[in-house]
C-alpha positions as CSV (number, residue, x, y, z in Angstrom):
1,M,7.4,25.2,-74.7
2,V,5.8,23.1,-71.9
3,T,6.7,24.1,-68.4
4,I,7.3,21.1,-66.1
5,M,7.2,21.7,-62.4
6,V,9.9,20.4,-60.1
7,G,7.7,17.6,-58.7
8,E,7.0,16.3,-62.1
9,R,10.8,16.2,-62.8
10,I,11.4,14.4,-59.6
11,R,8.8,11.8,-60.6
12,Q,10.2,11.4,-64.1
13,T,13.7,11.0,-62.7
14,R,12.5,8.5,-60.0
15,Q,10.7,6.4,-62.6
16,A,13.7,6.6,-65.1
17,R,15.9,5.2,-62.3
18,R,13.3,2.5,-61.7
19,L,12.8,3.5,-58.1
20,S,9.4,3.1,-56.4
21,L,7.8,5.8,-54.3
22,N,8.4,3.7,-51.3
23,D,12.1,3.3,-52.0
24,V,12.7,7.0,-52.4
25,A,10.4,8.0,-49.5
26,E,12.2,5.5,-47.2
27,R,15.6,6.7,-48.1
28,A,14.5,10.4,-47.7
29,K,12.7,9.6,-44.4
30,V,9.4,11.0,-45.6
31,S,6.1,9.2,-46.0
32,V,5.0,7.9,-49.4
33,A,2.0,10.2,-49.3
34,T,4.3,13.2,-48.8
35,L,6.6,12.2,-51.7
36,S,3.5,11.6,-53.8
37,R,2.1,15.1,-53.0
38,I,5.5,16.6,-53.8
39,E,5.7,14.8,-57.2
40,R,2.2,16.0,-58.1
41,D,3.2,19.6,-57.0
42,K,0.5,19.6,-54.4
43,Q,3.1,20.2,-51.5
44,G,6.0,22.5,-51.2
45,L,9.5,21.2,-51.0
46,E,12.1,22.4,-48.5
47,L,15.6,23.0,-49.7
48,G,17.1,20.3,-47.5
49,L,14.7,17.7,-48.7
50,F,15.2,18.8,-52.3
51,L,18.9,18.3,-52.0
52,L,18.5,15.0,-50.4
53,L,16.2,13.9,-53.3
54,C,18.8,15.1,-55.7
55,R,21.4,12.9,-54.0
56,I,19.0,9.8,-53.8
57,L,18.0,10.2,-57.5
58,K,21.6,10.9,-58.5
59,A,20.5,14.1,-60.3
60,S,21.8,17.6,-60.2
61,P,19.6,20.4,-58.8
62,Q,19.8,22.0,-62.2
63,E,18.3,18.8,-63.7
64,L,15.4,18.7,-61.4
65,I,14.7,22.5,-61.4
66,G,14.8,22.4,-65.2
67,V,17.5,25.0,-65.7
68,E,18.8,24.8,-69.2
69,D,22.1,26.3,-70.3
70,G,21.7,29.0,-72.9
71,D,23.6,28.9,-76.2
72,N,25.6,32.0,-75.3
73,I,27.1,30.5,-72.2
74,D,30.6,28.9,-72.3
75,P,30.0,25.2,-71.7
76,L,33.3,24.9,-69.9
77,A,32.3,27.7,-67.5
78,V,28.9,26.0,-66.9
79,R,30.7,22.7,-66.3
80,A,33.2,24.3,-63.9
81,R,30.4,26.0,-62.0
82,T,28.3,22.9,-61.9
83,E,31.2,20.8,-60.6
84,K,31.9,23.4,-57.9
85,L,28.3,23.6,-56.9
86,R,28.0,19.8,-56.9
87,E,31.0,19.6,-54.5
88,E,29.6,22.2,-52.2
89,L,26.2,20.4,-52.2
90,E,27.9,17.1,-51.4
91,E,29.6,18.8,-48.4
92,L,26.3,20.3,-47.3
93,M,24.6,17.0,-47.5
94,A,27.3,15.3,-45.5
95,Q,26.9,18.0,-42.9
96,L,23.2,17.6,-42.8
97,E,23.5,13.8,-42.4
98,F,25.9,14.3,-39.5
99,V,23.5,16.7,-37.8
100,R,20.6,14.4,-38.4
101,A,22.6,11.5,-36.9
102,E,23.5,13.7,-33.9
103,M,19.8,14.7,-33.5
104,D,18.8,11.0,-33.5
105,V,21.3,10.2,-30.7
106,V,19.9,13.1,-28.7
107,H,16.4,12.0,-29.2
108,S,17.2,8.5,-28.2
109,R,18.8,9.7,-25.0
110,I,15.8,11.8,-24.2
111,R,13.5,8.9,-24.8
112,R,15.4,6.7,-22.3
113,R,14.8,9.2,-19.5
């Protein structure tokens, strides 16, 4: 069994979606160099950015982490848990985007002074 790091899974998913480094980096508001280092597992990844990349790549966190469901787990329970987590993550992402927008407003007001 070959272990694939999270960065490699992010890269594979990005390429499968036919997105460039620049496309994803721009949407995630990080530099291309930063995203490249993350994809090569040369740089750590904060939870907020990880969740944002999941959303941009339209991939579940489990997909990018590489969590595989065991044969002894009820698939319906896994699906229900996954759906609940996905809803919670979507809500958290919406809250993060709101906070980011509010911070941008504050920063622009400070710059005007």
